[in-house]
All heavy atoms as TSV, in Angstrom:
chain	resi	resn	atom	element	x	y	z
A	1	MET	N	N	52.229	271.854	-5.861
A	1	MET	CA	C	51.734	272.125	-7.184
A	1	MET	C	C	50.433	271.326	-7.352
A	1	MET	O	O	50.438	270.120	-7.208
A	1	MET	CB	C	52.800	271.673	-8.193
A	1	MET	CG	C	52.596	272.114	-9.571
A	1	MET	SD	S	53.974	271.646	-10.687
A	1	MET	CE	C	55.398	272.352	-9.914
A	2	THR	N	N	49.357	271.995	-7.605
A	2	THR	CA	C	48.075	271.309	-7.755
A	2	THR	C	C	47.488	271.592	-9.132
A	2	THR	O	O	47.756	272.634	-9.735
A	2	THR	CB	C	47.063	271.753	-6.679
A	2	THR	OG1	O	46.847	273.147	-6.799
A	2	THR	CG2	C	47.566	271.431	-5.285
A	3	ARG	N	N	46.691	270.660	-9.615
A	3	ARG	CA	C	45.990	270.793	-10.886
A	3	ARG	C	C	44.619	270.171	-10.737
A	3	ARG	O	O	44.435	269.223	-9.978
A	3	ARG	CB	C	46.727	270.067	-12.028
A	3	ARG	CG	C	48.086	270.657	-12.371
A	3	ARG	CD	C	47.915	272.019	-13.036
A	3	ARG	NE	N	49.147	272.584	-13.479
A	3	ARG	CZ	C	49.887	273.450	-12.788
A	3	ARG	NH1	N	49.522	273.816	-11.584
A	3	ARG	NH2	N	50.991	273.948	-13.300
A	4	LYS	N	N	43.653	270.680	-11.496
A	4	LYS	CA	C	42.309	270.115	-11.474
A	4	LYS	C	C	42.211	269.003	-12.505
A	4	LYS	O	O	42.812	269.081	-13.573
A	4	LYS	CB	C	41.259	271.181	-11.788
A	4	LYS	CG	C	41.030	272.121	-10.638
A	4	LYS	CD	C	39.777	272.925	-10.867
A	4	LYS	CE	C	39.568	273.796	-9.645
A	4	LYS	NZ	N	38.244	274.330	-9.570
A	5	VAL	N	N	41.435	267.999	-12.176
A	5	VAL	CA	C	41.172	266.899	-13.086
A	5	VAL	C	C	39.928	267.262	-13.890
A	5	VAL	O	O	38.924	267.700	-13.336
A	5	VAL	CB	C	40.939	265.586	-12.297
A	5	VAL	CG1	C	40.614	264.441	-13.243
A	5	VAL	CG2	C	42.151	265.255	-11.432
A	6	THR	N	N	39.995	267.065	-15.215
A	6	THR	CA	C	38.850	267.383	-16.071
A	6	THR	C	C	37.789	266.286	-15.943
A	6	THR	O	O	38.032	265.239	-15.337
A	6	THR	CB	C	39.268	267.475	-17.557
A	6	THR	OG1	O	39.623	266.160	-18.010
A	6	THR	CG2	C	40.424	268.440	-17.757
A	7	THR	N	N	36.632	266.518	-16.548
A	7	THR	CA	C	35.564	265.523	-16.513
A	7	THR	C	C	35.970	264.242	-17.241
A	7	THR	O	O	35.398	263.189	-17.009
A	7	THR	CB	C	34.267	266.079	-17.156
A	7	THR	OG1	O	34.563	266.488	-18.487
A	7	THR	CG2	C	33.723	267.238	-16.361
A	8	LYS	N	N	36.984	264.332	-18.101
A	8	LYS	CA	C	37.490	263.148	-18.808
A	8	LYS	C	C	38.627	262.472	-18.041
A	8	LYS	O	O	39.248	261.531	-18.533
A	8	LYS	CB	C	37.988	263.531	-20.198
A	8	LYS	CG	C	36.894	263.977	-21.146
A	8	LYS	CD	C	37.486	264.254	-22.502
A	8	LYS	CE	C	36.391	264.624	-23.491
A	8	LYS	NZ	N	36.950	264.798	-24.841
A	9	GLY	N	N	38.927	262.949	-16.845
A	9	GLY	CA	C	39.997	262.355	-16.046
A	9	GLY	C	C	41.390	262.808	-16.454
A	9	GLY	O	O	42.384	262.188	-16.104
A	10	GLN	N	N	41.470	263.910	-17.185
A	10	GLN	CA	C	42.760	264.390	-17.668
A	10	GLN	C	C	43.329	265.467	-16.756
A	10	GLN	O	O	42.595	266.239	-16.152
A	10	GLN	CB	C	42.604	264.961	-19.081
A	10	GLN	CG	C	42.125	263.935	-20.076
A	10	GLN	CD	C	41.756	264.555	-21.406
A	10	GLN	OE1	O	41.341	265.707	-21.482
A	10	GLN	NE2	N	41.895	263.785	-22.469
A	11	VAL	N	N	44.666	265.487	-16.688
A	11	VAL	CA	C	45.389	266.492	-15.913
A	11	VAL	C	C	46.536	266.995	-16.783
A	11	VAL	O	O	47.193	266.202	-17.453
A	11	VAL	CB	C	45.972	265.887	-14.618
A	11	VAL	CG1	C	46.786	266.907	-13.853
A	11	VAL	CG2	C	44.881	265.316	-13.747
A	12	THR	N	N	46.760	268.289	-16.770
A	12	THR	CA	C	47.896	268.846	-17.512
A	12	THR	C	C	49.144	268.752	-16.649
A	12	THR	O	O	49.155	269.211	-15.503
A	12	THR	CB	C	47.629	270.316	-17.892
A	12	THR	OG1	O	46.469	270.368	-18.716
A	12	THR	CG2	C	48.813	270.915	-18.622
A	13	ILE	N	N	50.191	268.150	-17.203
A	13	ILE	CA	C	51.476	268.091	-16.497
A	13	ILE	C	C	52.133	269.455	-16.672
A	13	ILE	O	O	52.322	269.917	-17.801
A	13	ILE	CB	C	52.380	266.998	-17.073
A	13	ILE	CG1	C	51.670	265.642	-17.032
A	13	ILE	CG2	C	53.705	266.935	-16.319
A	13	ILE	CD1	C	52.379	264.566	-17.841
A	14	PRO	N	N	52.495	270.125	-15.588
A	14	PRO	CA	C	53.103	271.449	-15.712
A	14	PRO	C	C	54.343	271.428	-16.611
A	14	PRO	O	O	55.104	270.458	-16.621
A	14	PRO	CB	C	53.487	271.793	-14.267
A	14	PRO	CG	C	52.558	270.972	-13.433
A	14	PRO	CD	C	52.352	269.703	-14.204
A	15	GLN	N	N	54.516	272.495	-17.366
A	15	GLN	CA	C	55.616	272.599	-18.321
A	15	GLN	C	C	56.963	272.360	-17.659
A	15	GLN	O	O	57.822	271.668	-18.202
A	15	GLN	CB	C	55.609	273.963	-19.005
A	15	GLN	CG	C	56.702	274.107	-20.051
A	15	GLN	CD	C	56.631	275.431	-20.790
A	15	GLN	OE1	O	55.726	276.225	-20.561
A	15	GLN	NE2	N	57.578	275.663	-21.664
A	16	GLU	N	N	57.151	272.911	-16.478
A	16	GLU	CA	C	58.422	272.754	-15.755
A	16	GLU	C	C	58.745	271.263	-15.546
A	16	GLU	O	O	59.885	270.836	-15.740
A	16	GLU	CB	C	58.304	273.462	-14.404
A	16	GLU	CG	C	59.453	273.252	-13.456
A	16	GLU	CD	C	59.153	273.885	-12.100
A	16	GLU	OE1	O	58.495	274.939	-12.051
A	16	GLU	OE2	O	59.590	273.311	-11.097
A	17	LEU	N	N	57.746	270.482	-15.187
A	17	LEU	CA	C	57.969	269.045	-14.971
A	17	LEU	C	C	58.179	268.315	-16.287
A	17	LEU	O	O	59.026	267.416	-16.385
A	17	LEU	CB	C	56.793	268.431	-14.217
A	17	LEU	CG	C	56.573	268.939	-12.792
A	17	LEU	CD1	C	55.355	268.287	-12.175
A	17	LEU	CD2	C	57.808	268.692	-11.950
A	18	ARG	N	N	57.424	268.688	-17.326
A	18	ARG	CA	C	57.604	268.053	-18.635
A	18	ARG	C	C	59.022	268.276	-19.143
A	18	ARG	O	O	59.663	267.354	-19.655
A	18	ARG	CB	C	56.594	268.601	-19.651
A	18	ARG	CG	C	55.164	268.210	-19.357
A	18	ARG	CD	C	54.220	268.528	-20.512
A	18	ARG	NE	N	54.391	269.818	-21.123
A	18	ARG	CZ	C	53.663	270.910	-20.840
A	18	ARG	NH1	N	52.703	270.855	-19.936
A	18	ARG	NH2	N	53.885	272.044	-21.452
A	19	GLU	N	N	59.512	269.496	-18.986
A	19	GLU	CA	C	60.868	269.809	-19.441
A	19	GLU	C	C	61.904	269.025	-18.634
A	19	GLU	O	O	62.850	268.481	-19.196
A	19	GLU	CB	C	61.133	271.307	-19.338
A	19	GLU	CG	C	60.375	272.114	-20.372
A	19	GLU	CD	C	60.506	273.617	-20.184
A	19	GLU	OE1	O	61.105	274.057	-19.166
A	19	GLU	OE2	O	59.993	274.356	-21.045
A	20	LYS	N	N	61.712	268.969	-17.324
A	20	LYS	CA	C	62.660	268.280	-16.449
A	20	LYS	C	C	62.725	266.787	-16.784
A	20	LYS	O	O	63.791	266.185	-16.765
A	20	LYS	CB	C	62.261	268.468	-14.992
A	20	LYS	CG	C	63.244	267.872	-14.009
A	20	LYS	CD	C	62.868	268.218	-12.584
A	20	LYS	CE	C	63.896	267.644	-11.626
A	20	LYS	NZ	N	63.655	268.070	-10.269
A	21	LEU	N	N	61.581	266.183	-17.112
A	21	LEU	CA	C	61.519	264.749	-17.394
A	21	LEU	C	C	61.706	264.423	-18.876
A	21	LEU	O	O	61.789	263.261	-19.243
A	21	LEU	CB	C	60.180	264.174	-16.915
A	21	LEU	CG	C	59.934	264.238	-15.418
A	21	LEU	CD1	C	58.520	263.796	-15.091
A	21	LEU	CD2	C	60.954	263.379	-14.680
A	22	GLY	N	N	61.745	265.437	-19.731
A	22	GLY	CA	C	61.892	265.194	-21.163
A	22	GLY	C	C	60.630	264.611	-21.774
A	22	GLY	O	O	60.700	263.795	-22.680
A	23	ILE	N	N	59.479	265.028	-21.281
A	23	ILE	CA	C	58.199	264.550	-21.804
A	23	ILE	C	C	57.722	265.520	-22.876
A	23	ILE	O	O	57.572	266.706	-22.622
A	23	ILE	CB	C	57.153	264.416	-20.676
A	23	ILE	CG1	C	57.615	263.367	-19.665
A	23	ILE	CG2	C	55.786	264.075	-21.239
A	23	ILE	CD1	C	56.748	263.280	-18.423
A	24	HIS	N	N	57.512	264.987	-24.079
A	24	HIS	CA	C	57.088	265.783	-25.224
A	24	HIS	C	C	55.806	265.185	-25.787
A	24	HIS	O	O	55.456	264.052	-25.451
A	24	HIS	CB	C	58.177	265.782	-26.303
A	24	HIS	CG	C	59.515	266.192	-25.793
A	24	HIS	ND1	N	59.834	267.498	-25.511
A	24	HIS	CD2	C	60.615	265.466	-25.471
A	24	HIS	CE1	C	61.077	267.557	-25.064
A	24	HIS	NE2	N	61.571	266.338	-25.021
A	25	PRO	N	N	55.112	265.899	-26.674
A	25	PRO	CA	C	53.937	265.294	-27.304
A	25	PRO	C	C	54.314	263.949	-27.928
A	25	PRO	O	O	55.339	263.837	-28.605
A	25	PRO	CB	C	53.542	266.312	-28.378
A	25	PRO	CG	C	54.024	267.613	-27.826
A	25	PRO	CD	C	55.321	267.277	-27.123
A	26	GLY	N	N	53.541	262.930	-27.634
A	26	GLY	CA	C	53.827	261.591	-28.130
A	26	GLY	C	C	54.634	260.733	-27.172
A	26	GLY	O	O	54.782	259.535	-27.387
A	27	SER	N	N	55.180	261.343	-26.107
A	27	SER	CA	C	55.914	260.561	-25.118
A	27	SER	C	C	54.967	259.611	-24.403
A	27	SER	O	O	53.776	259.876	-24.274
A	27	SER	CB	C	56.562	261.474	-24.055
A	27	SER	OG	O	57.567	262.270	-24.607
A	28	THR	N	N	55.518	258.523	-23.905
A	28	THR	CA	C	54.746	257.570	-23.117
A	28	THR	C	C	55.151	257.730	-21.660
A	28	THR	O	O	56.335	257.871	-21.351
A	28	THR	CB	C	55.034	256.122	-23.585
A	28	THR	OG1	O	54.742	256.031	-24.972
A	28	THR	CG2	C	54.188	255.125	-22.832
A	29	VAL	N	N	54.158	257.729	-20.778
A	29	VAL	CA	C	54.422	257.851	-19.352
A	29	VAL	C	C	53.868	256.638	-18.615
A	29	VAL	O	O	52.994	255.939	-19.122
A	29	VAL	CB	C	53.821	259.150	-18.752
A	29	VAL	CG1	C	54.488	260.372	-19.348
A	29	VAL	CG2	C	52.328	259.201	-18.939
A	30	GLU	N	N	54.398	256.375	-17.449
A	30	GLU	CA	C	53.975	255.264	-16.602
A	30	GLU	C	C	53.397	255.810	-15.314
A	30	GLU	O	O	53.940	256.744	-14.736
A	30	GLU	CB	C	55.198	254.416	-16.224
A	30	GLU	CG	C	55.405	253.187	-17.021
A	30	GLU	CD	C	56.660	252.454	-16.569
A	30	GLU	OE1	O	56.865	252.266	-15.348
A	30	GLU	OE2	O	57.435	252.080	-17.458
A	31	PHE	N	N	52.301	255.210	-14.866
A	31	PHE	CA	C	51.709	255.568	-13.586
A	31	PHE	C	C	51.958	254.436	-12.612
A	31	PHE	O	O	51.976	253.267	-12.984
A	31	PHE	CB	C	50.192	255.772	-13.719
A	31	PHE	CG	C	49.810	256.987	-14.505
A	31	PHE	CD1	C	49.560	256.904	-15.860
A	31	PHE	CD2	C	49.710	258.221	-13.882
A	31	PHE	CE1	C	49.207	258.018	-16.594
A	31	PHE	CE2	C	49.365	259.348	-14.606
A	31	PHE	CZ	C	49.110	259.246	-15.964
A	32	GLY	N	N	52.130	254.799	-11.354
A	32	GLY	CA	C	52.258	253.809	-10.287
A	32	GLY	C	C	51.416	254.245	-9.111
A	32	GLY	O	O	51.117	255.433	-8.953
A	33	VAL	N	N	50.992	253.290	-8.295
A	33	VAL	CA	C	50.196	253.595	-7.109
A	33	VAL	C	C	50.747	252.800	-5.937
A	33	VAL	O	O	50.955	251.586	-6.043
A	33	VAL	CB	C	48.707	253.225	-7.316
A	33	VAL	CG1	C	47.918	253.509	-6.049
A	33	VAL	CG2	C	48.114	253.963	-8.492
A	34	GLU	N	N	51.010	253.486	-4.849
A	34	GLU	CA	C	51.418	252.837	-3.607
A	34	GLU	C	C	50.669	253.524	-2.482
A	34	GLU	O	O	50.819	254.728	-2.273
A	34	GLU	CB	C	52.930	252.953	-3.405
A	34	GLU	CG	C	53.416	252.124	-2.229
A	34	GLU	CD	C	54.924	252.064	-2.142
A	34	GLU	OE1	O	55.584	252.027	-3.190
A	34	GLU	OE2	O	55.421	252.082	-1.004
A	35	ASP	N	N	49.837	252.763	-1.804
A	35	ASP	CA	C	48.932	253.313	-0.794
A	35	ASP	C	C	48.069	254.378	-1.458
A	35	ASP	O	O	47.373	254.093	-2.401
A	35	ASP	CB	C	49.693	253.821	0.431
A	35	ASP	CG	C	50.451	252.704	1.147
A	35	ASP	OD1	O	49.919	251.573	1.195
A	35	ASP	OD2	O	51.565	252.950	1.613
A	36	ASP	N	N	48.163	255.623	-0.993
A	36	ASP	CA	C	47.346	256.681	-1.591
A	36	ASP	C	C	48.185	257.664	-2.404
A	36	ASP	O	O	47.782	258.784	-2.658
A	36	ASP	CB	C	46.550	257.415	-0.504
A	36	ASP	CG	C	47.448	258.155	0.482
A	36	ASP	OD1	O	48.663	257.859	0.521
A	36	ASP	OD2	O	46.947	259.011	1.211
A	37	VAL	N	N	49.356	257.205	-2.858
A	37	VAL	CA	C	50.259	258.065	-3.624
A	37	VAL	C	C	50.337	257.565	-5.059
A	37	VAL	O	O	50.615	256.393	-5.310
A	37	VAL	CB	C	51.678	258.077	-3.006
A	37	VAL	CG1	C	52.635	258.898	-3.866
A	37	VAL	CG2	C	51.632	258.609	-1.587
A	38	VAL	N	N	50.074	258.464	-6.012
A	38	VAL	CA	C	50.180	258.157	-7.431
A	38	VAL	C	C	51.467	258.780	-7.951
A	38	VAL	O	O	51.744	259.948	-7.690
A	38	VAL	CB	C	48.977	258.718	-8.227
A	38	VAL	CG1	C	49.148	258.460	-9.713
A	38	VAL	CG2	C	47.680	258.132	-7.717
A	39	THR	N	N	52.259	257.996	-8.678
A	39	THR	CA	C	53.497	258.521	-9.268
A	39	THR	C	C	53.382	258.498	-10.779
A	39	THR	O	O	52.652	257.692	-11.356
A	39	THR	CB	C	54.725	257.686	-8.841
A	39	THR	OG1	O	54.529	256.332	-9.234
A	39	THR	CG2	C	54.941	257.771	-7.348
A	40	LEU	N	N	54.107	259.387	-11.402
A	40	LEU	CA	C	54.149	259.484	-12.856
A	40	LEU	C	C	55.610	259.580	-13.251
A	40	LEU	O	O	56.375	260.318	-12.636
A	40	LEU	CB	C	53.408	260.744	-13.325
A	40	LEU	CG	C	53.622	261.099	-14.780
A	40	LEU	CD1	C	52.470	260.574	-15.603
A	40	LEU	CD2	C	53.750	262.589	-14.955
A	41	ARG	N	N	56.006	258.798	-14.249
A	41	ARG	CA	C	57.373	258.920	-14.759
A	41	ARG	C	C	57.375	258.644	-16.247
A	41	ARG	O	O	56.474	257.995	-16.779
A	41	ARG	CB	C	58.324	257.986	-14.033
A	41	ARG	CG	C	58.089	256.534	-14.313
A	41	ARG	CD	C	59.092	255.689	-13.585
A	41	ARG	NE	N	58.879	254.291	-13.904
A	41	ARG	CZ	C	59.653	253.337	-13.503
A	41	ARG	NH1	N	60.700	253.607	-12.764
A	41	ARG	NH2	N	59.406	252.103	-13.843
A	42	LYS	N	N	58.391	259.164	-16.897
A	42	LYS	CA	C	58.550	258.909	-18.325
A	42	LYS	C	C	58.856	257.430	-18.479
A	42	LYS	O	O	59.691	256.877	-17.770
A	42	LYS	CB	C	59.681	259.763	-18.892
A	42	LYS	CG	C	59.835	259.624	-20.388
A	42	LYS	CD	C	60.884	260.588	-20.906
A	42	LYS	CE	C	61.023	260.424	-22.410
A	42	LYS	NZ	N	62.066	261.291	-22.930
A	43	ALA	N	N	58.161	256.772	-19.396
A	43	ALA	CA	C	58.369	255.344	-19.618
A	43	ALA	C	C	59.749	255.096	-20.198
A	43	ALA	O	O	60.300	255.940	-20.916
A	43	ALA	CB	C	57.294	254.793	-20.539
A	44	ALA	N	N	60.299	253.960	-19.884
A	44	ALA	CA	C	61.613	253.584	-20.397
A	44	ALA	C	C	61.570	253.540	-21.921
A	44	ALA	O	O	60.539	253.224	-22.511
A	44	ALA	CB	C	62.009	252.226	-19.841
A	45	ALA	N	N	62.689	253.870	-22.511
A	45	ALA	CA	C	62.772	253.828	-23.974
A	45	ALA	C	C	62.472	252.424	-24.452
A	45	ALA	O	O	62.755	251.448	-23.782
A	45	ALA	CB	C	64.165	254.256	-24.425
A	46	GLY	N	N	61.920	252.345	-25.601
A	46	GLY	CA	C	61.591	251.030	-26.141
A	46	GLY	C	C	60.181	251.049	-26.659
A	46	GLY	O	O	59.783	251.958	-27.367
A	47	GLY	N	N	59.416	250.087	-26.269
A	47	GLY	CA	C	58.044	250.006	-26.719
A	47	GLY	C	C	57.932	249.232	-28.008
A	47	GLY	O	O	58.776	248.402	-28.353
A	48	ARG	N	N	56.883	249.489	-28.737
A	48	ARG	CA	C	56.557	248.716	-29.942
A	48	ARG	C	C	57.671	248.777	-30.988
A	48	ARG	O	O	58.053	247.766	-31.559
A	48	ARG	CB	C	55.243	249.229	-30.525
A	48	ARG	CG	C	54.787	248.444	-31.717
A	48	ARG	CD	C	53.396	248.878	-32.165
A	48	ARG	NE	N	52.998	248.130	-33.331
A	48	ARG	CZ	C	53.190	248.516	-34.577
A	48	ARG	NH1	N	53.778	249.655	-34.824
A	48	ARG	NH2	N	52.800	247.764	-35.579
A	49	GLY	N	N	58.178	249.976	-31.252
A	49	GLY	CA	C	59.229	250.111	-32.268
A	49	GLY	C	C	60.474	249.326	-31.919
A	49	GLY	O	O	61.054	248.639	-32.762
A	50	ALA	N	N	60.884	249.392	-30.653
A	50	ALA	CA	C	62.073	248.661	-30.219
A	50	ALA	C	C	61.844	247.161	-30.319
A	50	ALA	O	O	62.755	246.408	-30.681
A	50	ALA	CB	C	62.443	249.051	-28.791
A	51	ALA	N	N	60.632	246.710	-30.024
A	51	ALA	CA	C	60.325	245.281	-30.120
A	51	ALA	C	C	60.409	244.804	-31.564
A	51	ALA	O	O	60.934	243.724	-31.841
A	51	ALA	CB	C	58.936	245.011	-29.542
A	52	ILE	N	N	59.902	245.597	-32.490
A	52	ILE	CA	C	59.952	245.233	-33.910
A	52	ILE	C	C	61.393	245.169	-34.389
A	52	ILE	O	O	61.801	244.204	-35.047
A	52	ILE	CB	C	59.134	246.225	-34.759
A	52	ILE	CG1	C	57.643	246.080	-34.441
A	52	ILE	CG2	C	59.391	246.026	-36.243
A	52	ILE	CD1	C	56.778	247.173	-35.024
A	53	VAL	N	N	62.177	246.165	-34.049
A	53	VAL	CA	C	63.584	246.179	-34.462
A	53	VAL	C	C	64.310	244.989	-33.841
A	53	VAL	O	O	65.123	244.324	-34.497
A	53	VAL	CB	C	64.266	247.507	-34.068
A	53	VAL	CG1	C	65.773	247.439	-34.276
A	53	VAL	CG2	C	63.675	248.654	-34.866
A	54	GLY	N	N	64.008	244.696	-32.583
A	54	GLY	CA	C	64.636	243.558	-31.913
A	54	GLY	C	C	64.358	242.243	-32.616
A	54	GLY	O	O	65.243	241.391	-32.749
A	55	ARG	N	N	63.114	242.059	-33.078
A	55	ARG	CA	C	62.767	240.828	-33.795
A	55	ARG	C	C	63.474	240.745	-35.145
A	55	ARG	O	O	63.801	239.661	-35.615
A	55	ARG	CB	C	61.253	240.742	-34.005
A	55	ARG	CG	C	60.508	240.319	-32.762
A	55	ARG	CD	C	59.084	239.907	-33.070
A	55	ARG	NE	N	58.313	240.903	-33.802
A	55	ARG	CZ	C	57.611	241.885	-33.236
A	55	ARG	NH1	N	57.583	242.018	-31.925
A	55	ARG	NH2	N	56.931	242.742	-33.973
A	56	MET	N	N	63.706	241.895	-35.777
A	56	MET	CA	C	64.327	241.911	-37.098
A	56	MET	C	C	65.845	241.820	-37.031
A	56	MET	O	O	66.483	241.405	-38.001
A	56	MET	CB	C	63.924	243.184	-37.846
A	56	MET	CG	C	62.452	243.234	-38.189
A	56	MET	SD	S	61.981	244.788	-38.952
A	56	MET	CE	C	62.923	244.756	-40.454
A	57	ARG	N	N	66.416	242.192	-35.891
A	57	ARG	CA	C	67.876	242.238	-35.782
A	57	ARG	C	C	68.492	240.880	-36.131
A	57	ARG	O	O	68.069	239.839	-35.655
A	57	ARG	CB	C	68.276	242.626	-34.361
A	57	ARG	CG	C	69.755	242.898	-34.202
A	57	ARG	CD	C	70.100	243.391	-32.812
A	57	ARG	NE	N	69.301	244.524	-32.355
A	57	ARG	CZ	C	69.487	245.796	-32.711
A	57	ARG	NH1	N	70.437	246.103	-33.567
A	57	ARG	NH2	N	68.724	246.745	-32.218
A	58	GLY	N	N	69.473	240.901	-37.019
A	58	GLY	CA	C	70.191	239.696	-37.393
A	58	GLY	C	C	69.485	238.832	-38.421
A	58	GLY	O	O	69.922	237.714	-38.687
A	59	THR	N	N	68.420	239.333	-39.033
A	59	THR	CA	C	67.685	238.497	-39.984
A	59	THR	C	C	67.988	238.810	-41.447
A	59	THR	O	O	67.463	238.139	-42.317
A	59	THR	CB	C	66.166	238.627	-39.758
A	59	THR	OG1	O	65.774	239.987	-39.971
A	59	THR	CG2	C	65.773	238.195	-38.362
A	60	ALA	N	N	68.807	239.806	-41.697
A	60	ALA	CA	C	69.131	240.147	-43.089
A	60	ALA	C	C	69.874	238.993	-43.750
A	60	ALA	O	O	70.732	238.355	-43.130
A	60	ALA	CB	C	69.969	241.419	-43.139
A	61	THR	N	N	69.565	238.727	-44.999
A	61	THR	CA	C	70.179	237.582	-45.679
A	61	THR	C	C	70.910	237.973	-46.956
A	61	THR	O	O	71.287	237.103	-47.727
A	61	THR	CB	C	69.099	236.541	-46.027
A	61	THR	OG1	O	68.123	237.163	-46.860
A	61	THR	CG2	C	68.454	235.980	-44.785
A	62	SER	N	N	71.120	239.268	-47.177
A	62	SER	CA	C	71.730	239.700	-48.429
A	62	SER	C	C	73.212	239.368	-48.495
A	62	SER	O	O	73.783	239.256	-49.574
A	62	SER	CB	C	71.536	241.200	-48.629
A	62	SER	OG	O	72.336	241.912	-47.704
A	63	GLY	N	N	73.867	239.244	-47.361
A	63	GLY	CA	C	75.295	238.980	-47.356
A	63	GLY	C	C	76.136	240.211	-47.647
A	63	GLY	O	O	77.351	240.119	-47.767
A	64	LEU	N	N	75.500	241.373	-47.786
A	64	LEU	CA	C	76.225	242.608	-48.065
A	64	LEU	C	C	76.730	243.223	-46.768
A	64	LEU	O	O	76.106	243.099	-45.715
A	64	LEU	CB	C	75.321	243.619	-48.767
A	64	LEU	CG	C	74.758	243.220	-50.128
A	64	LEU	CD1	C	73.772	244.273	-50.616
A	64	LEU	CD2	C	75.879	243.040	-51.123
A	65	THR	N	N	77.856	243.924	-46.864
A	65	THR	CA	C	78.356	244.666	-45.710
A	65	THR	C	C	77.575	245.962	-45.586
A	65	THR	O	O	76.885	246.388	-46.532
A	65	THR	CB	C	79.851	245.005	-45.872
A	65	THR	OG1	O	79.979	245.943	-46.950
A	65	THR	CG2	C	80.695	243.767	-46.118
A	66	THR	N	N	77.693	246.605	-44.451
A	66	THR	CA	C	77.026	247.891	-44.249
A	66	THR	C	C	77.486	248.902	-45.288
A	66	THR	O	O	76.679	249.648	-45.844
A	66	THR	CB	C	77.308	248.424	-42.832
A	66	THR	OG1	O	76.886	247.453	-41.890
A	66	THR	CG2	C	76.606	249.738	-42.580
A	67	ASP	N	N	78.779	248.924	-45.572
A	67	ASP	CA	C	79.301	249.873	-46.572
A	67	ASP	C	C	78.693	249.606	-47.953
A	67	ASP	O	O	78.337	250.545	-48.681
A	67	ASP	CB	C	80.834	249.784	-46.655
A	67	ASP	CG	C	81.517	250.388	-45.433
A	67	ASP	OD1	O	80.907	251.272	-44.790
A	67	ASP	OD2	O	82.648	249.970	-45.136
A	68	GLN	N	N	78.530	248.347	-48.321
A	68	GLN	CA	C	77.945	248.020	-49.611
A	68	GLN	C	C	76.470	248.459	-49.672
A	68	GLN	O	O	76.022	249.004	-50.680
A	68	GLN	CB	C	78.043	246.512	-49.870
A	68	GLN	CG	C	79.468	246.049	-50.117
A	68	GLN	CD	C	79.595	244.541	-50.094
A	68	GLN	OE1	O	78.894	243.847	-49.357
A	68	GLN	NE2	N	80.486	244.015	-50.930
A	69	ILE	N	N	75.752	248.244	-48.598
A	69	ILE	CA	C	74.344	248.670	-48.549
A	69	ILE	C	C	74.250	250.178	-48.634
A	69	ILE	O	O	73.418	250.721	-49.363
A	69	ILE	CB	C	73.668	248.151	-47.260
A	69	ILE	CG1	C	73.562	246.627	-47.304
A	69	ILE	CG2	C	72.288	248.789	-47.066
A	69	ILE	CD1	C	73.143	245.998	-45.994
A	70	MET	N	N	75.120	250.897	-47.923
A	70	MET	CA	C	75.104	252.364	-47.971
A	70	MET	C	C	75.400	252.868	-49.385
A	70	MET	O	O	74.795	253.813	-49.837
A	70	MET	CB	C	76.103	252.948	-46.972
A	70	MET	CG	C	75.718	252.699	-45.515
A	70	MET	SD	S	74.065	253.290	-45.107
A	70	MET	CE	C	74.268	255.040	-45.270
A	71	ARG	N	N	76.337	252.213	-50.083
A	71	ARG	CA	C	76.631	252.598	-51.464
A	71	ARG	C	C	75.404	252.412	-52.345
A	71	ARG	O	O	75.088	253.250	-53.186
A	71	ARG	CB	C	77.796	251.779	-52.014
A	71	ARG	CG	C	79.147	252.479	-51.867
A	71	ARG	CD	C	80.225	251.839	-52.727
A	71	ARG	NE	N	80.502	250.451	-52.385
A	71	ARG	CZ	C	81.249	250.059	-51.339
A	71	ARG	NH1	N	81.806	250.945	-50.554
A	71	ARG	NH2	N	81.467	248.779	-51.114
A	72	LEU	N	N	74.670	251.325	-52.137
A	72	LEU	CA	C	73.462	251.070	-52.924
A	72	LEU	C	C	72.393	252.142	-52.679
A	72	LEU	O	O	71.675	252.537	-53.591
A	72	LEU	CB	C	72.869	249.696	-52.595
A	72	LEU	CG	C	73.646	248.505	-53.131
A	72	LEU	CD1	C	73.059	247.215	-52.548
A	72	LEU	CD2	C	73.597	248.471	-54.654
A	73	THR	N	N	72.278	252.622	-51.448
A	73	THR	CA	C	71.256	253.625	-51.142
A	73	THR	C	C	71.612	254.987	-51.725
A	73	THR	O	O	70.746	255.822	-51.894
A	73	THR	CB	C	71.045	253.780	-49.615
A	73	THR	OG1	O	72.252	254.238	-49.002
A	73	THR	CG2	C	70.596	252.480	-48.985
A	74	ARG	N	N	72.866	255.191	-52.050
A	74	ARG	CA	C	73.294	256.482	-52.588
A	74	ARG	C	C	73.294	256.505	-54.106
A	74	ARG	O	O	73.549	257.527	-54.712
A	74	ARG	CB	C	74.687	256.814	-52.053
A	74	ARG	CG	C	74.679	257.063	-50.559
A	74	ARG	CD	C	76.038	257.505	-50.076
A	74	ARG	NE	N	76.003	257.703	-48.648
A	74	ARG	CZ	C	76.701	256.999	-47.764
A	74	ARG	NH1	N	77.525	256.058	-48.174
A	74	ARG	NH2	N	76.607	257.247	-46.480
A	75	GLU	N	N	73.067	255.399	-54.738
A	75	GLU	CA	C	73.091	255.344	-56.211
A	75	GLU	C	C	71.772	255.758	-56.790
A	75	GLU	O	O	70.750	255.703	-56.261
A	75	GLU	CB	C	73.458	253.927	-56.678
A	75	GLU	CG	C	74.892	253.597	-56.329
A	75	GLU	CD	C	75.257	252.173	-56.756
A	75	GLU	OE1	O	74.403	251.406	-57.223
A	75	GLU	OE2	O	76.432	251.841	-56.609
């Protein structure tokens, strides 16, 4: 499977491969190079959002249970 590189260095990932790897608009991919071989893979889940949630985890100070918080959001 071959593709041409644009003047901006861009290459379209064939739809068949995007579907197989679960790559959608907004997905993050990782490139690797070993000798003269370039690899592409879907980046591991996480990233900026996961880091933010990780820093916030366990910092709530309200003392409310999850059920109590859910009741408040429904009122």
